[in-house]
C-alpha positions, 0 to 999 in steps of 0.5 A: 708719431701719427697713425698710418692712414689705411686706404678705404679699399684695404678691408675689402681686399683683405676680406676677399683674399682671405675668402679666396684661401690666402693668408693675409698679414697686415703690415700697414702699421710698420710704416717706413715704406713697407708695403701694406699686406703680406700674402701667402697663397699656394706656396708663394709670397706676395707683398702688396701696396694697396692704393685707393685709385689710379691717381694715388702715388707711391710715397718717396719711402715706398719707392725707396723700399720697392727699389731696395727690396730683393725678395721679389716684387712689390705689387700695387693693387687698387681693387679686389679684382686686382688682388684676386687676379694676382693669385690666379 
């Protein structure tokens, strides 16, 4: 089994979310289409899929997870600004 590749912008996004006051759990090692980050902020929970840019596509497993997830939305973010805007 190969290690999951983490997008280069994920570390900056995680750091910014933590500085903003969010709780961040890195789920990127789970695989099987599971989103990269679990975020808690102001009594709300967010699932975030980090993509490096607008050209990066969801994998078939990610699409399947997103379609089957009944706990809310899986949000795609590409930048720190995207992530922080989600919490505002």
